[in-house]
C-alpha positions in Angstrom: 109.1 59.9 -187.7 109.9 58.7 -191.2 108.3 57.3 -194.2 109.5 54.4 -196.3 110.3 55.8 -199.8 111.0 53.2 -202.5 112.2 54.3 -206.0 112.0 51.7 -208.8 112.7 52.7 -212.4 109.6 54.9 -213.1 107.8 54.9 -209.7 108.2 56.4 -206.3 106.3 54.7 -203.5 105.7 56.4 -200.2 104.4 54.3 -197.3 104.7 53.9 -193.6 107.7 52.1 -192.1 107.0 48.4 -191.3 103.4 48.1 -190.1 103.1 51.8 -189.5 101.3 54.6 -191.3 102.7 57.5 -193.3 103.7 59.8 -190.5 105.6 62.8 -191.9 105.8 65.2 -194.9 107.7 64.1 -198.0 109.0 66.5 -200.6 110.7 66.0 -203.9 112.2 69.4 -203.3 114.5 67.7 -200.7 116.4 66.4 -203.7 119.6 68.5 -204.2 119.2 68.3 -208.0 115.6 69.6 -207.9 114.5 69.9 -211.5 110.9 68.7 -210.9 109.4 65.4 -211.9 107.6 64.6 -215.1 104.7 62.9 -213.6 102.3 60.5 -215.4 100.1 59.9 -212.5 99.7 59.9 -208.7 97.7 57.0 -207.1 96.6 56.8 -203.4 95.6 53.4 -202.0 93.8 53.8 -198.7 93.9 51.3 -195.8 90.7 52.5 -194.1 87.5 54.4 -194.7 88.1 58.1 -194.5 91.8 58.0 -195.5 92.8 61.2 -197.3 95.9 62.1 -199.2 97.0 65.7 -199.8 99.8 66.5 -202.3 100.7 70.1 -203.0 103.0 71.8 -205.5 106.3 72.7 -204.1 105.7 73.0 -200.3 103.1 73.1 -197.6 101.9 76.5 -198.8 101.6 75.5 -202.5 98.3 74.7 -204.3 96.8 71.3 -203.9 97.5 69.1 -207.0 96.0 65.9 -205.5 93.4 65.6 -202.7 91.3 62.5 -202.7 89.1 61.4 -199.8 88.5 57.7 -200.0 85.0 56.3 -199.2 86.4 52.9 -198.1 89.4 50.7 -198.2 88.7 49.6 -201.9 88.4 53.2 -203.1 91.9 53.8 -204.6 92.2 57.2 -206.3 94.4 58.1 -209.3 95.0 61.4 -211.1 96.8 61.7 -214.4 99.3 64.5 -215.2 100.4 63.3 -218.7 104.1 64.1 -218.1 103.7 67.6 -216.7 106.6 68.8 -214.6 105.7 69.0 -210.9 107.4 69.3 -207.5 105.2 67.1 -205.3 105.0 67.7 -201.6 103.0 65.1 -199.5 101.4 67.1 -196.7 101.1 64.8 -193.7 99.3 67.4 -191.5 96.4 67.9 -194.0 95.9 64.2 -194.7 94.6 61.1 -192.9 96.9 58.1 -193.3 96.1 54.7 -191.8 98.7 51.9 -191.5 98.9 50.2 -194.9 98.0 53.3 -197.0 100.4 54.2 -199.7 101.1 56.8 -202.5 102.6 55.8 -205.8 103.9 58.4 -208.2 104.4 57.2 -211.7 107.1 59.1 -213.7 107.3 59.8 -217.4 111.0 59.4 -217.4 113.8 58.1 -215.1 115.4 60.5 -212.7 
């Protein structure tokens, strides 16, 4: 089980591998230089009706900072953080991720 994580300049994209779905937790805290991320926004693009993304602060026991339920495949959700420092944890077990769904974290500054 693994996700495809792509980092480009000011974005981190989390998606399923190949044609698969997001299928495991992802945590910024896995970074050995964990200083938190200055996040501008988090966006979830669903692939099916009922897709749900759950991102928590720090780890699976942290408070939810992003928890949209999408009404249909066109119902992308975005939340703005305006550069606040966060430690995002994508909680696979609490979400519903269909093949093709993705999460994009926009950063305020490069890592």
